Every structure is written in structure tokens, then in C-alpha cells.
N, C-alpha and C positions, 0 to 999 in steps of 0.2 A: 682307812674309813671301816667304822663299824658295822655290823648289818642293820641296825636299826637306822647310821645314816645313810644307808643304799635305799631304804622302802623309798618311795615314793610319797610326799606328803598329801594326803586325801582331800584337801581344800586348800585352794589357791584364789589370791583378787587379782582380777585383771581391769587394765587400764584403758579406757575408749580415749583414744587420743582423740576422736574427731567430736567428743561431745564435754569431755571431761568425767565423766561417769565412772563409776567401780563397780562391777558386778563380781559374785561369787561363783566359782566354779567350785561346787561341792560334789566331787566325783564319788568321796566316800559313801554317797546316799544313792549312788548311779542304780539305774537298772539299766540291764543289758537292751543296747538298742531296739531288740526285736519285742522286748516286751510292751516297750510305747505300741505295738500295733494291737497289742491284745487286751486294750482298754475300753471298756464300753463307751458307745455314744449314743447322745440322748437326740433321736432323731424325731422332729416336727412336721410330720406329714402332712400337707394340705393338697386336697384333690383338684386337678384342674379345673371342674366345675365351678367353686367356689374360690378360686385363685384370682386376685384382682390383676394381677400382670400376665394372665391370659387371658384376659377379657378386653376384647377388641376396642368395645366402647372406654377403657380405660387409657388406652394408647393412642388411639386412632388420631389423636391431635398432638403427637411429639414434636420435641422440638428439632429432633434430627433424626430420621430412620436410616436405618442400612437394609439392604436385600440384595443376597448372594454376593456380598464381599463391596458393595456398591452404594454409594449416599445417592438416595432418592429423594423428591421433594413433596413427593405424598407420599402417606402412610397407606400401605394397601394391607391386605391380609396374608399375603406373603412376607412380611415384615421377618427381619433375623434379628434386628439389635435395635433398641430407640433408647432414646435419653427423652424424660417427661418430667415436668415438674412435680415437686412432690406434694402429694394433698396436705401434708401435716409438717410446712417448713419448721425448721429452725429460726433461720433466718429469712428476712422478706425486704422486699425490693422497694429503695425509698427514694429520693433525690436529697433528702437532708439525714445529716447525722448528728443528731440531738445529745448533746453531754450535759448531764446534771449531775449537782452536789448535795449531798444531802447534810454535808457538813467539811470540815479540813481534812477529814479522813475516807470518806464512802464518796464515792462518784458510779455512775451509771452511763450508759449510752444505748440509744435503740440497737437493738440486733440485725442491722440491715446488711443483705446479702442476697442472695441466691442458693437454692437447694433444689438438686436435680435427682433423677435416678436414672442408672444405666439400666438396660434389661436387654439380657438374652433370650431367646424365643423357648429352647428347649427345659421345659418346667422341672424337670428330672435331672440333667447332667448339671457338675459343677465345671467350673472353669479347667479344673483339673481332668477332665473328661471330654471337654472338646476338642475336636479336630483342629489343625492351625489355622484355617480359614476364619471359625470362628473366635477362636481368641484374638487373630487381628483385627477381629471388627471392633471388637471389645477396645483396643487402643487406640484405633482409628476415631472413634465415638471420645476418649478419653483427649485428645490431642484437638477435634474440634471445637469441643466443650471448653477445654482451658484457653485454647486462642481466642474464642469468643469474651468467656465470662471475664479473661483477666483485663479488659479495656474498659468496662465498666468501673462507674462511679462506685466508690466506698471500697472498689474492691483491689486489698492490699496482699492477700492470699489466697490461694485456691487448693482448696484439698480434697483429695480424690483418694477414696478410701471404699474396700470390700470386706463386709463381714460373712464369714460362711460357718455355718452350724448355730445351734440355739449357745453353746459356751461361750462365743464369740461375738453374741450380742444380734444373730439376725432373726428378727423378728416375723419377716415373712420365708417360708423357706426355697419359694422360686430364686433361683440366683439373681443377685441384684448387686451392683454400687452407688455409691452418692458421691456427688459431688457438691461440696462447699465452699462459697467464699464467704471470707470475714475482711472488717476495715483493719483487725489484728493480725500480727504473727505470734504462732504459736510460739512456746517456751521451747518446746525441743528443739525447734529449727533456729530461733533463737540464739542457744546456745550452741548449735552449729556452726551457725555463720560466724558468730564471735570467734571461735574457735580457726575455723577456715579463714577468715581475713588474717588472723594473726601468724598463722603458718604462711599463709603467702608472702606477707610483709617482712618477716623473716628468712623464709629458705627461697622466696622467689618461685614457689612450687605449690602445686595443689597438692593438701595432703591426701586425699582420696585417691588421686594419681599415684601417688608414693605408695598408700597402701595397697593398690590394685598390682604395682610392680614387685613390692614382696611376696602379696600372694602367688602371683605368677610365677616367681623364682621357688618359692618354699612347695605350693602345690598339695600341702596336707590339708588346707580347707575347699578348697574349690569341689564343687557336686558338677559344673556342666560349665562350658564354655564355647560360644561361636567367634566369627570374625569379631565381633564390635564388644558382645558381653560377656560377665564373668557372672557365674550363680555361684555363690560360696555361703558358707557358715563364718560369720565373723569372727576375729579372735577372742573379741570380748562379748561374748553373745549373751543378751538379757535373757534366752530362754530355751531351752532344749530345742534344737532343729532350727531355730531362729534362721533366716535366709535372705541374703542379701542379693540382690538383681542391680549391678551397677555397669554404665559404659566403661570400655575399655580407654577411649579415647576421651578428652577432657569434653565434656557436656554440660554447660551452666542451666541451661533452660529446657526442660521438655519441651515445651512447645514448637519451639525450631526442630525438632528431629523428621530426618526426612524419609522418603518410601521407603528405601533402603533398610535402613535404620529400625523403622518400625516394623518391616518383617523379621529383623532379626533379635528386635526384643519380646513379639508374639511368641517368636521361637523358644528364646530361653525361657520365656516365663512358663507357658507350655511344659515344656520339659519339668521345670521346676516344681509346679503341681502338680503334677503326673507322677512323679519320684516320691511329694508327700504322700498325696493318695493313695499309692500303694504301699509306699514303707510303712503308713503311720496309720493304715486302716481309714482313709478319709476323715484324717482329723478336723475337729473347726481351726480356723485360723484368722486373723485379721492380716490385709496388707494395705498399705498404703505408700504413697507418694511422698518424697520431700525433695522438692524443689528450689531455685533462687527465686523468692516473690516476688508479685508484680507490685511492687510499692515505688517505682519509679526511680529506685536506687543502682547504683551497678552491681552487682552481684557475680562476676567475671570469672573470681575465684572461687564459687561455689561449683559443686559435683553432684548432680543430680541424680539420684538411686531410688529404687522400691525396695520397703522392708516386706518379707512375708513372716507373720509370727503365729505358730503353730501355738495352742490353748492346751499346753501339755501341764501345765499346774494351775493351782489357783494361787493369787497374790494373798499373803498373808500380812498378820501384824508386822513381823520385821521389813518387808517388802515396802508397805504402803508407809511404814514410820520412819524408817531409815532411808527410802528412795533407792535402796540397793537390791537389784535383783540377785536371783538365786537360780543357776540353771545346774542340773543334776547330770549333766552330761559334757564331755568335752566338746567343743568346736572340731576340734579333728576329729574324735569318733564319729559325731553326728554325720560329718562330711561322707566318711567315707563309706558310712551305712547308708547313706542317700545314693551315693556314686552307684551303689551296686544294685538299686530300683530298677 
């Protein structure tokens, strides 16, 4: 073998077996992992005095409220986490779901659903800076609202997501998450459901359980684990430092999580966000849940998980046009770096 053949090729395509997508790992364009920490961050500071989420009048009629880890019936000045209706909702509750056709090509329907905001008390500290108890409150709220909303009329999909930082789309600096319900199921989840169902029919096993078993055997991409959850940089990462939080055992429906599992999920999330905060200097990020939908069908073959996507680059023409993301650091190196934070 010649010296030329021995050289590692600077870019490679990796196939995401759970979605059918290909991603580009362009390590030839990479920076050292620690260089991501030196990037400048856009900070949008808003004083507590002018923050709507610090105004008790805005949250006193919350749908659900927590104080010191416990759900309470009445919101008081001692609130620590709440879920409130979004003042400017994208989806609006309605008993009827009207579909209309402009012609044989174009159709519309009412954007029927629910839109809530989950808010933590601390104006300045992101989830990655909060203690375990406060992170657990957030996930207890997620479960509470998911369980309540999935049974509503015209709710086939419950989306839970969190935007942190200006570059990630956070319009208000105060840490908050959002929950939206829709009568439709998002296209990425539909693709994952189809892949998972086909794999289960052929192999009689869950594709995510199989991936988790391989990751635990190989151990190159695991950042952190506890008794139930894996925190890892996936093999076909769509972005530098993409992180997945996945149950080690097969769980299809997030809302069925028990109290012990909730503890361990909060622990895994707190560690994951803390490592990203330290290792990348509080990067902007989005995180979201992918879970079996609430459309009345049996999706027991699916395996819910959370995805954290740091905003380490900007999608450009190739990514948008080809629908093929480019990551500039190998997931193995990203995981190694985050493990040491």
C-alpha cells in the first residue's frame, strides 16, 4: 500500500439508518474541537423588569405550575416552573378541522391545535446551568402537558422543543420551551416511523435498540450514561456536536415515563447541556423530542429520543438545496471532547 493510500480521506458520507438520510462528515474542513469554544456569541439581554416571563401577571393563570419540585393547584409568587398559553399561538384550538381546496392541486386546512410556553423561574440561567431538581421540574411539566394534550381533539402529534440563543431562534432571552400540537405528523418523524416499522417487520427488533447496543459495545461516541439513558453523538451527525439522549431499554411513548425514569432523564439532560455549555462556551442550540405520535395507531416499534442540535454553523445553499447536512467534526472526536468537559 502506498503512502497516498494510507492517508485518511478528508471527507466521508455517512448513512443514517434510522431516517434514510446521508450526511457529509467533512473533517478536512474541521477546526480543533476547542476552537468552537472561542466563537463569539450573540447575546440578547433583557432586564428582568421588562421581561414578560418575569411578570407575575403574565403567568399567574398558568395551566400547570410547580413549586420546589411539586405540582401545585394555584400559582403563587413562589412559582419555579409553569406552562402558559402562548399569547401569539401558531395553532389555535377548535372543534372543527376544515379542509378546503383551491383547485385539484392546492389545499388548506385550519391550523387547529394548542400552543404553550414552558418557563423556568431563573431569568439568567439556562437549563445547562440549573441544578438537577430544576431540570427535573421541566421534564415533569413536559410529561404533564404531553399526557393532557395528546387526548385532545385533532391532536395527532405533540411537538416539544426548546430554542436557546439568538442564532437558534429564541426571541425572548428568558429560558423557555414550547409545546405545539398539530393534526399532522412532521415529515422527519414520518420518515423515521417508516424506517423503524420496516426494520421491525424484517428483523423483529427495534432499530434504535440495535443502534444503542452497538454504541455501548463500541463506546466511541458515548458522552455520558446512567442506568437507563445514553447521551451520545450519533454516527451520522447532522451538525458538529449533535447529541442524542436515548433510553437504553425500549420505550415508544414518552408520556408513559415513570418517576424513576424521569429522574434519570433529567440527570442525562442536565449533564449533556452542562457539557455543551462548558465545552462550547454556552452555544446556541435547539433541542426537541421525537416520540411515537398520538394518532391512535400502534407505533410500539418506535423508540423515543431527544435531539440536541448546537448551532455551530449556518445552513447554506448545498445543505438547503441537496437536503444533505455537512458536519465539520467527526462524531467520535466531538464525543471525546465533550466527555472530558
